[in-house]
RODO-2510 file (C-alpha; in nm, 4 decimals, decimal comma):
residues 152
     n   res          X          Y          Z
     1     m    -1,0723     0,3374    -1,2948
     2     k    -1,4157     0,3799    -1,1341
     3     r    -1,4424     0,0047    -1,0872
     4     t    -1,1003    -0,0066    -0,9187
     5     l    -1,1954     0,2777    -0,6860
     6     l    -1,5278     0,1161    -0,5976
     7     l    -1,3567    -0,2168    -0,5305
     8     a    -1,0974    -0,0448    -0,3118
     9     a    -1,3682     0,1374    -0,1178
    10     g    -1,5610    -0,1854    -0,0660
    11     f    -1,2435    -0,3676     0,0346
    12     a    -1,1623    -0,0977     0,2881
    13     t    -1,5110    -0,0944     0,4344
    14     a    -1,5268    -0,4710     0,4658
    15     l    -1,1864    -0,5021     0,6226
    16     t    -1,2052    -0,2082     0,8610
    17     s    -1,5394    -0,3029     1,0155
    18     g    -1,4212    -0,5431     1,2828
    19     a    -1,7688    -0,6342     1,4061
    20     h    -1,7214    -0,9993     1,3167
    21     a    -1,3691    -1,0425     1,4509
    22     q    -1,3132    -1,2502     1,7627
    23     d    -0,9594    -1,1182     1,8113
    24     p    -0,9489    -0,7371     1,8111
    25     f    -0,6427    -0,7473     1,5844
    26     e    -0,7671    -1,0120     1,3397
    27     m    -0,9449    -0,7818     1,0941
    28     p    -0,6950    -0,4942     1,1007
    29     l    -0,4055    -0,7362     1,0512
    30     a    -0,5840    -0,9102     0,7621
    31     a    -0,6592    -0,5729     0,6033
    32     r    -0,2984    -0,4576     0,6391
    33     k    -0,1699    -0,7762     0,4801
    34     g    -0,4243    -0,7489     0,1985
    35     i    -0,3270    -0,3913     0,1216
    36     m     0,0425    -0,4777     0,1213
    37     a    -0,0262    -0,7779    -0,1046
    38     v    -0,2047    -0,5578    -0,3589
    39     i     0,0719    -0,2991    -0,3480
    40     g     0,3468    -0,5622    -0,3659
    41     m     0,1942    -0,7462    -0,6601
    42     s     0,1288    -0,4235    -0,8472
    43     m     0,4749    -0,2840    -0,7755
    44     g     0,6225    -0,6114    -0,9019
    45     t     0,4318    -0,5803    -1,2289
    46     l     0,5391    -0,2201    -1,2774
    47     s     0,9004    -0,2641    -1,1706
    48     g     0,9367    -0,5593    -1,4081
    49     m     0,8317    -0,3301    -1,6917
    50     a     1,0467    -0,0410    -1,5714
    51     r     1,3562    -0,2635    -1,5537
    52     g     1,2879    -0,4262    -1,8883
    53     k     1,2344    -0,7717    -1,7402
    54     t     0,8868    -0,7743    -1,8923
    55     e     0,7630    -0,5838    -2,1923
    56     y     0,5891    -0,2553    -2,1166
    57     n     0,2147    -0,2868    -2,1642
    58     a     0,0103     0,0292    -2,1128
    59     d    -0,3079    -0,1558    -2,0136
    60     a    -0,1310    -0,3768    -1,7593
    61     a     0,0636    -0,0784    -1,6246
    62     q    -0,2559     0,1206    -1,5857
    63     a    -0,4321    -0,1665    -1,4083
    64     a    -0,1440    -0,2086    -1,1626
    65     a    -0,1189     0,1654    -1,0991
    66     n    -0,4953     0,1884    -1,0469
    67     a    -0,4758    -0,0892    -0,7887
    68     i    -0,2080     0,1001    -0,5951
    69     y    -0,4068     0,4210    -0,6229
    70     g    -0,7223     0,2463    -0,5045
    71     v    -0,5708     0,0979    -0,1900
    72     s    -0,3834     0,4208    -0,1170
    73     m    -0,7212     0,5756    -0,0341
    74     v    -0,7764     0,3366     0,2555
    75     d    -0,7299     0,4750     0,6062
    76     y    -0,4266     0,2521     0,6457
    77     v    -0,3071     0,4239     0,9617
    78     g    -0,6419     0,3389     1,1221
    79     l    -0,5608    -0,0298     1,0760
    80     f    -0,2928    -0,0108     1,3463
    81     p    -0,4704    -0,0221     1,6815
    82     e    -0,2451     0,0160     1,9833
    83     g    -0,0746    -0,3143     2,0599
    84     s    -0,0901    -0,4558     1,7060
    85     d     0,2859    -0,4494     1,6610
    86     d     0,5343    -0,7345     1,6277
    87     f     0,6255    -0,7118     1,9953
    88     n     0,2687    -0,7921     2,1045
    89     i     0,1257    -1,0185     1,8333
    90     e     0,2461    -1,2784     1,5848
    91     g     0,2105    -1,2445     1,2098
    92     t     0,3129    -0,8830     1,1665
    93     r     0,6289    -0,6844     1,1081
    94     a     0,4726    -0,3601     1,2298
    95     s     0,7311    -0,1967     1,4513
    96     t     0,6556    -0,0400     1,7869
    97     a     0,7911     0,2794     1,6249
    98     i     0,4444     0,3206     1,4696
    99     f     0,3037     0,3836     1,8163
   100     d     0,6049     0,5822     1,9350
   101     s     0,5626     0,8214     1,6406
   102     p     0,2053     0,8051     1,5088
   103     a     0,2388     1,1450     1,3393
   104     g     0,5493     1,0274     1,1540
   105     f     0,3768     0,7069     1,0452
   106     s     0,0745     0,9051     0,9291
   107     a     0,3013     1,1385     0,7329
   108     e     0,4622     0,8418     0,5548
   109     w     0,1231     0,7045     0,4446
   110     a     0,0250     1,0549     0,3302
   111     k     0,3282     1,0461     0,0989
   112     v     0,1969     0,7240    -0,0565
   113     q    -0,1397     0,8918    -0,0986
   114     m     0,0268     1,1816    -0,2818
   115     a     0,2470     0,9652    -0,5062
   116     a    -0,0155     0,7054    -0,6071
   117     p    -0,2387     0,9343    -0,8167
   118     i     0,0677     1,0573    -1,0050
   119     l     0,1563     0,6984    -1,0865
   120     a    -0,2015     0,6309    -1,1982
   121     a    -0,1895     0,9389    -1,4221
   122     e     0,1430     0,8424    -1,5828
   123     a     0,1232     0,4630    -1,6043
   124     a    -0,0164     0,4466    -1,9582
   125     n     0,1999     0,7322    -2,0907
   126     g     0,4958     0,5148    -2,1818
   127     k     0,7602     0,3192    -1,9998
   128     d     0,9752     0,6205    -1,9093
   129     a     0,6893     0,8259    -1,7632
   130     m     0,5636     0,5238    -1,5711
   131     a     0,9106     0,4436    -1,4371
   132     i     0,9637     0,7975    -1,3072
   133     a     0,6274     0,7968    -1,1278
   134     l     0,6952     0,4458    -0,9981
   135     g     1,0145     0,5735    -0,8396
   136     g     0,8077     0,8212    -0,6405
   137     v     0,5853     0,5491    -0,4995
   138     g     0,8768     0,3122    -0,4415
   139     g     1,0667     0,5781    -0,2526
   140     t     0,7760     0,6339    -0,0161
   141     c     0,7463     0,2593     0,0449
   142     k     1,1159     0,2252     0,1176
   143     a     1,1196     0,5181     0,3608
   144     c     0,8192     0,3903     0,5538
   145     h     0,9502     0,0351     0,5724
   146     k     1,2895     0,1579     0,6920
   147     s     1,1329     0,3422     0,9839
   148     y     0,8225     0,1429     1,0677
   149     r     0,8717    -0,2213     0,9647
   150     s     1,0720    -0,4623     1,1765
   151     p     1,3325    -0,6830     1,0083
   152     k     1,2488    -1,0474     0,9377
***
């Protein structure tokens, strides 16, 4: 767990320091995509177990949950500078609603930050406990995407 948290902290620091970026949106966009990739891959692992498509494995479940927990600590909202939405730049599905309602967007990420440690605490406690906690994280993802992610 400590290693996951240290890696997440290093990842966040490296990706949020845009000193090397030519384009002011390059680093934040890369960081956002990286965070979503980690969450997506980990959610896929856990949902496969929860749905019985793959066999439940406590170690794999814990690793996936720790990854979600680790990236949930990143200041994700800070990776959305004004103008980095899908209306202004290519390569993102960030809706302009993020900038119309920054407090609402912040509140949605705070929900992820509250649900992720619960998932990390329950992941190795059996398939049923993991699945219930996974539902909490999945629900926060769905709500945020519904309000703040543009359709394909």
